N, C-alpha and C positions, 0 to 999 in steps of 0.2 A: 737803221736806214733802209727803207723799203725800195728805193730806186736802185737800178743796177749800177755797179761800178764800171768805170771805163778803164780798160787795160790798154797800155800803149806798148807796142813791141819794139824790137831793136832797130827797125828802120822807119819808125813813126806810124806804123799801121795801128789801128785802134779797133777794139771790139767791146761790146757790152758784156758784162758778166753779172748774172743774178747773185744776190746775196747768198742764196742757198747753194750756189756753186763755187763760192770762193774757197771752200775747204779743199777743192781739187787743186788749188794753187798753193795750198799750205801757207796761207797768209793769216797773220794775227789781225783780226778786224779792229782791235782796239788801237792799232798803230796807224790806221788809215782814216783820214778825215776828208773834209771837203776840198782841201788844197792838194794839188798834185804832189806826190811823193814817190821816192824810189823804193821798190820792194824787190826782194829776191824770191823767186818761186822755186819750188822743190825741183831738184835735179832728178830726172828719170834715168837712173843708171841701169835699170833692168832693160835689156835690149828686146824690144818687140819688133817683129817683122811687120813692116807696113808696105802697102802697095800704093803707088802714086800714079795718077793719070793726069796728063797735061790737058788743060782746057785752053786752047790758043786764044790770044787776045782777039777781040772781036766776036768771040763766042761766049755764051753764058751757061751756067749750070747752077742749080741750087743744091744745098745739103741741109738737111734738118738734123742738127747735132743732138746728142742725147739730152743735153741740158735745156733744150727748147720744149721738151715734153713735160706737161703737167696734166691737169684735168683737160685742158685744151692746149693746142700748140701756141706758144708765144711767138707770134710772127716777127717780133723785133729780134729774135734770136736766130732766124733763118739766115744761113750764110749764102752769099752770092759770089760765084767766081767771076772775076774781071768786072766787078761792079764799077759802073761809071761814077759812083759817088766816092770811090776810094781816092784819097789824097796821095797815095803812094803808087809809083809806077808798078806795073804788073810784070815788067821785064820779059815780055814774050808770052805771058799767060800765067794764070794761077793753076794750082794743082788740087785735085781732090785726093786726100790721103785717108786711108782706112786700114785697120788691122788686117793682116793676112791670117786666115784661120785654116789650118791644115784640114783638108777633106771637105771644105766648104767652097762654094763659088766665091769669086772675088766680089767685093761690094758693088763695083760698077757693072758687073754682069747680072745683077739682080734686076728683075722687072721693076719699073717705077712704083707700082702699087705695093711692092714688098720693100723696096729700098727706102722708101719714105715713111717707114713705120717706126714706132718706138722700139720694137723688138730688134730690128736691124740696127738702129742707132746704138742701142745698148751693147749689141754683140760686136759690131765693127768699129764703134767709136769714130765715125767719119768727121772730117773737118776740111775746110778749105785753107790752103796755105798760099800766101802771096808768092808769086814767082820771084820777087826780089829777095825773099828771105829763105827760099827753099834750100839752097846749098848750105847756108849757115845753120840751118835748123836740123836737117836730116843728113845722114851718112848714106851716100848712094852705093848701090850694088845693083847690077843689071839682072842677075839670075839668082835662083835659090842656091845653086852650087857656089856661086861667088859669095853669097851671104854666109853660107855654112862655113866656107873656108876662112872668111874674114873673122868670124866670131866663133870659130871652132873651140877655142879654149873656154869661152863663156857657155857654150852649149854642152860641154862634157860635164856630166853630173857625178 
């Protein structure tokens, strides 16, 4: 199947996923057909520190995720915060979420010409998360100290 798969999230949000990127979801493609079906995706039990920035409703921002890059950027894979085409409420606004990398500037602090590159996408793994599902998807902590305290047992090696 050369067309992208359509993933549906927990509150009805949908996004296209290229066949080549289905491995990131740990899905057996032999069990997925043309009819909608329920799949379980792999559980990310390794705790990555992510930074989220709210894009209030009425404002917009784009993110070019790492799976959009090939020989050319696949424009159908570009993510838009607070897209008017969304069928799901934004609940006050969507979030740009990206990895926190110790010693590096945060993703949203990068200039546009650097932020929207393949290298930045691969390093920071940015995505847009709908405001309606943010709390059910991510565990909030406001500061690095709060994060370290919350996950101190997981951080001790």
